[in-house]
N, C-alpha and C positions, 0 to 999 in steps of 0.2 A: 504494500500500500504506500502511496506517495503522501508526502506531507501537504497540508493545506497552507496556502500563502499566509505569511505573518499578519497582514492586515485583516484577512478574513478570520483568522484564528483569534485575533484581538477582539473583534466584534462578538464572536461567540462567547469568549471568556467574559466580556462585559455583561452579556445577557445572563450568564450563569452566576456571576457575582451578585447581580440584582436579585436573582432567584434565591441565592444563598441568604441575602439580607431579609427577603420576604419570609423564608423558612424560619430564620431566627425570630422574626416577629411572631410567627405562628406558635413557636415554642413558648415565647413569653406569654402569649394570650392564653395558652393552655395552663401554664403555671399560675397565671393570675385568675384562673377559673372564669374566663370570659364566656359569654353566651355561645352556645354550640353553633348557632346560625352564623355568627361572625367568624368563628374558627373555620367552619367548613367553607365559607366564602373565600377566605384567605388561602386555604389549602388548594382550592380550585385555581386561584390566581397563580400560586406557586407551580402547580402542575402545568398550567398553560404556558408559563414562562419557560419551564424546562423543555416542553414540547417545541416551543418556538425556537429555542436554541438548537435543538436537534434538527429541526427543519432547515434552519439557517446553515447548519453544518453541512447538511446534504446539498442544499441549493448552492452554497458557495464552493463546495469542494466536490461536486458531483463527478466531475471528470477524474479527479484524483481518487475518490473513494470507490468508484465503480468501473474503473477501466483496467484493462490488462496492460502488460508492458508495452504493447504496440499502440496504446492510446484508444483502443476500441472499447466502447461502452458495453459492459456485461449486463444485459437486461435482467437476468436472474438475480445478480448481485444487487442491482438497483432496486428491484422489487423487494428483496430481502431487507434492505436498509429502510425503505419506506414502511414495511410491515413491522419492523422493530419498534417504530414510533407509534404504531396504531394502537 
């Protein structure tokens, strides 16, 4: 597998850092015994943020993630990557 370009990797890392902060907030909410509805709403936001990072990773690095050494896209590998996020 080839590496993703540094600028693309930085964008994905930034998304995941935001999700990390959101998850820390969810943990605090649980520790503070916040209302279940609020916690679930924030958990959904964290989940969506992580999914978006995964989709960005695939979109930005599709060629690197799903191509063989000759640069040909492997459709089966691409499908496997998308389904991993489903």
